[in-house]
GUMARDREN-684295 format. One record per residue (C-alpha): z, y, x; residue number from 1. Coordinates in Angstrom, 1 decimal. Example, Ala and Ser with C-alpha at 12.3 -4.5 7.8 and 13.67 -1.06 7.14 Angstrom:
GUMARDREN-684295
R       c3       c2       c1     n
R      7.8     -4.5     12.3     1
R      7.1     -1.1     13.7     2
//
This chain:
GUMARDREN-684295
R       c3       c2       c1     n
R     65.0     77.3     -6.0     1
R     61.7     76.7     -8.4     2
R     64.0     76.2    -11.3     3
R     66.2     79.0    -10.3     4
R     63.6     81.6    -10.1     5
R     61.8     80.4    -13.4     6
R     65.4     80.4    -15.1     7
R     66.1     83.8    -13.7     8
R     62.3     85.3    -14.4     9
R     62.1     86.1    -10.6    10
R     58.8     86.2     -8.9    11
R     58.4     83.6     -6.3    12
R     55.3     84.1     -4.1    13
R     54.6     81.2     -1.4    14
R     52.5     82.5      1.4    15
R     49.7     80.1      2.8    16
R     51.1     77.0      1.2    17
R     49.1     73.8      1.0    18
R     51.5     72.5     -1.8    19
R     50.0     72.7     -5.1    20
R     52.3     75.0     -7.2    21
R     50.5     75.0    -10.7    22
R     53.1     72.9    -12.5    23
R     56.0     74.8    -10.9    24
R     56.3     77.3    -13.5    25
R     55.2     80.8    -14.8    26
R     56.8     82.8    -12.2    27
R     55.8     80.8     -9.1    28
R     52.5     82.0     -7.2    29
R     50.6     80.7     -4.3    30
R     48.8     83.1     -2.1    31
R     46.4     81.2      0.0    32
R     42.8     80.0      0.5    33
R     42.6     76.7     -1.8    34
R     41.3     73.9      0.6    35
R     39.4     72.6     -2.6    36
R     37.4     76.0     -2.7    37
R     37.0     76.4      1.1    38
R     35.8     72.8      1.9    39
R     33.2     73.1     -1.1    40
R     31.9     76.3      0.5    41
R     31.8     74.9      4.2    42
R     30.0     71.9      3.3    43
R     27.5     73.8      1.1    44
R     26.9     76.1      3.8    45
R     26.4     73.2      6.4    46
R     24.2     71.6      4.2    47
R     22.0     74.2      2.4    48
R     21.9     77.0      5.2    49
R     22.2     74.6      8.6    50
R     20.2     71.7      6.9    51
R     22.8     69.3      8.1    52
R     22.3     66.1      6.1    53
R     24.3     63.2      8.1    54
R     27.9     63.2      8.7    55
R     31.0     61.4     10.1    56
R     34.4     61.9      8.4    57
R     37.1     61.2     10.8    58
R     40.7     61.0      9.3    59
R     44.1     61.1     10.9    60
R     46.0     58.7      8.3    61
R     49.4     59.4      9.4    62
R     49.3     63.1      8.2    63
R     49.2     63.4      4.4    64
R     47.4     66.6      4.6    65
R     44.7     64.8      6.5    66
R     44.3     62.3      3.8    67
R     44.0     65.1      1.2    68
R     41.5     67.1      3.4    69
R     39.3     64.2      3.7    70
R     39.3     63.7      0.0    71
R     38.2     67.2     -0.6    72
R     35.5     67.1      2.0    73
R     34.2     63.6      0.7    74
R     34.1     65.2     -3.0    75
R     32.1     68.3     -1.2    76
R     29.7     66.3      0.2    77
R     29.0     64.0     -2.8    78
R     28.2     67.5     -4.5    79
R     26.0     69.0     -2.1    80
R     24.0     65.8     -1.1    81
R     25.4     65.4      2.4    82
R     25.9     61.6      3.5    83
R     28.8     60.1      5.1    84
R     27.3     57.5      7.6    85
R     30.3     57.0      9.5    86
R     34.0     56.9      8.3    87
R     36.7     56.5     11.0    88
R     40.4     57.0     11.6    89
R     42.0     58.3     14.7    90
R     45.5     56.7     14.0    91
R     45.7     52.8     14.7    92
R     48.2     51.5     12.2    93
R     48.7     48.3     14.4    94
R     50.0     50.2     17.4    95
R     51.0     53.3     15.7    96
R     49.1     55.4     18.3    97
R     45.9     57.3     18.7    98
R     42.7     55.8     19.4    99
R     39.9     58.3     19.8   100
R     38.1     55.5     22.0   101
R     37.5     53.6     18.6   102
R     36.5     56.8     17.0   103
R     33.8     57.5     19.5   104
R     32.5     53.9     19.5   105
R     32.2     54.4     15.6   106
R     30.6     57.5     15.9   107
R     27.9     55.9     18.6   108
R     27.2     53.2     15.9   109
R     26.0     55.5     13.2   110
R     23.0     54.0     11.6   111
R     21.3     57.5     11.3   112
R     21.7     60.4     13.8   113
R     24.8     62.5     12.9   114
R     24.5     66.4     12.3   115
R     28.3     67.0     12.3   116
R     31.7     65.3     12.5   117
R     34.4     66.4     10.0   118
R     37.7     65.8     11.7   119
R     40.9     66.6      9.0   120
R     43.4     66.4     11.6   121
R     45.7     68.8     13.7   122
R     44.1     71.2     16.0   123
R     45.4     69.6     19.1   124
R     43.7     66.3     18.2   125
R     40.7     68.1     17.1   126
R     40.5     69.5     20.7   127
R     40.8     66.0     22.0   128
R     38.3     64.7     19.8   129
R     36.1     67.4     20.7   130
R     36.5     66.8     24.5   131
R     35.9     63.1     24.0   132
R     32.7     63.7     22.2   133
R     31.5     65.9     25.0   134
R     32.4     63.4     27.5   135
R     30.5     60.6     25.7   136
R     27.3     63.0     25.8   137
R     27.7     63.8     22.1   138
R     26.6     67.2     21.1   139
R     27.3     67.4     17.3   140
R     29.8     70.1     16.1   141
R     33.1     69.6     14.6   142
R     33.7     70.7     11.1   143
R     37.4     71.3     10.0   144
R     39.9     72.9      8.1   145
R     42.0     76.2      8.6   146
R     44.3     74.4     11.2   147
R     41.6     74.6     13.7   148
R     41.5     78.6     13.2   149
R     44.5     78.9     16.1   150
R     44.7     80.4     19.4   151
R     45.3     76.9     20.5   152
R     41.8     75.4     19.2   153
R     39.7     78.4     19.6   154
R     40.9     79.3     23.2   155
R     40.4     75.6     24.4   156
R     37.0     75.9     26.1   157
R     33.5     75.0     25.6   158
R     34.0     71.4     23.9   159
R     34.9     73.5     20.8   160
R     32.0     75.8     20.8   161
R     29.8     75.7     17.5   162
R     32.7     74.3     15.4   163
R     32.4     75.0     11.6   164
R     35.8     76.2     10.0   165
R     37.4     78.2      7.3   166
R     40.3     80.7      7.6   167
R     42.3     82.8      5.4   168
R     42.0     85.7      8.0   169
R     40.2     86.5     11.1   170
R     41.3     89.5     13.3   171
R     37.7     89.7     14.8   172
R     36.4     90.7     11.0   173
R     35.7     94.3     11.1   174
R     36.7     96.5      8.3   175
R     38.6     99.8      7.2   176
R     41.5     97.6      5.8   177
R     41.5     95.5      8.9   178
R     42.0     98.5     10.9   179
R     44.7     99.9      8.8   180
R     46.8     96.4      8.8   181
R     46.3     96.1     12.6   182
R     47.5     99.8     13.1   183
R     50.6     99.3     10.6   184
R     51.5     96.1     12.5   185
R     51.1     97.0     16.0   186
R     49.8     93.7     17.0   187
R     46.0     93.0     18.1   188
R     46.0     89.3     17.1   189
R     48.0     88.7     13.9   190
R     47.8     85.2     12.3   191
R     46.8     84.4      8.8   192
R     50.5     84.0      7.5   193
R     51.2     87.7      8.7   194
R     47.9     89.0      7.0   195
R     48.6     87.0      3.8   196
R     52.3     88.5      3.8   197
R     51.0     92.0      4.3   198
R     48.3     91.6      1.5   199
R     50.9     90.0     -0.7   200
R     53.3     93.1     -0.5   201
R     50.5     95.3     -1.1   202
R     49.3     93.3     -4.2   203
R     52.8     93.2     -5.4   204
R     53.3     97.2     -5.1   205
R     50.0     97.7     -7.0   206
R     51.2     95.3     -9.6   207
R     54.3     97.3    -10.0   208
R     52.5    100.6    -10.1   209
R     50.0     99.1    -12.7   210
R     52.8     97.9    -15.0   211
R     54.7    101.1    -14.8   212
R     57.8     98.9    -14.3   213
R     60.2     97.0    -12.2   214
R     60.6     94.1    -15.0   215
R     59.5     91.0    -13.3   216
R     57.5     89.7    -16.6   217
R     55.4     92.7    -16.8   218
R     54.7     92.5    -13.0   219
R     53.9     88.9    -13.4   220
R     51.5     89.8    -15.9   221
R     49.9     92.7    -13.9   222
R     49.4     90.0    -11.0   223
R     47.6     87.7    -13.3   224
R     45.5     90.3    -14.6   225
R     44.6     91.6    -11.1   226
R     41.0     90.8    -10.3   227
R     39.6     93.5     -8.1   228
R     42.3     93.9     -5.5   229
R     40.9     93.6     -2.0   230
R     43.2     93.4      1.2   231
R     42.8     92.6      4.8   232
R     42.2     89.0      3.7   233
R     39.3     90.0      1.1   234
R     39.5     89.8     -2.5   235
R     42.6     88.1     -4.3   236
R     43.0     86.9     -7.7   237
R     45.1     84.3     -9.0   238
R     44.3     81.3    -11.3   239
R     46.3     78.6    -13.2   240
R     45.0     76.1    -10.9   241
R     45.8     77.8     -7.5   242
//
């Protein structure tokens, strides 16, 4: 499909994609919060605003995205001066199964007191890790990616309270745009993909108006030139990298 849309000059906009699309061609766009930017902002907030300095980094190595996300968090910690005092993996390659007991044991052996535990695996396993930490009387908050912004994770009880995460969209964020979106959609708690799709449609409509044309090449240029569009997910702009 990527070759087909570029050859035909058809706009292709991927919603919420983790895949890097920068080398896919001139008519392919990705509308999502780039993890590279979000992890940097989250770590910067934890270090500079909250004063966190000592971290554990826990990966789920059987998931490619977890490996990539851990790499991004590691880069952000180096940039902002956070120290990784524990590195652990929730996946045991010898048994092919989860081993959270080994993770908890590694956290307890940290040479310095930990201020936060970064976990880059899925939401369900994040819940299990948080519960295991509380059972072990460890009060440090989890830090994680957008997978944590889900009904499953957020509604899982006291163990996940205090978690730091980032998200494309939160239905709890009050704004006029959010109220219009909820009204149009007729749902109280839409997910981030619905919000991104809604904003993408509105952004595309605005680009058609701005270009004064339905020619895809001219609409593409209007999308690239757009810098001040604000929707329910915040301000959107496209760059060659993302």
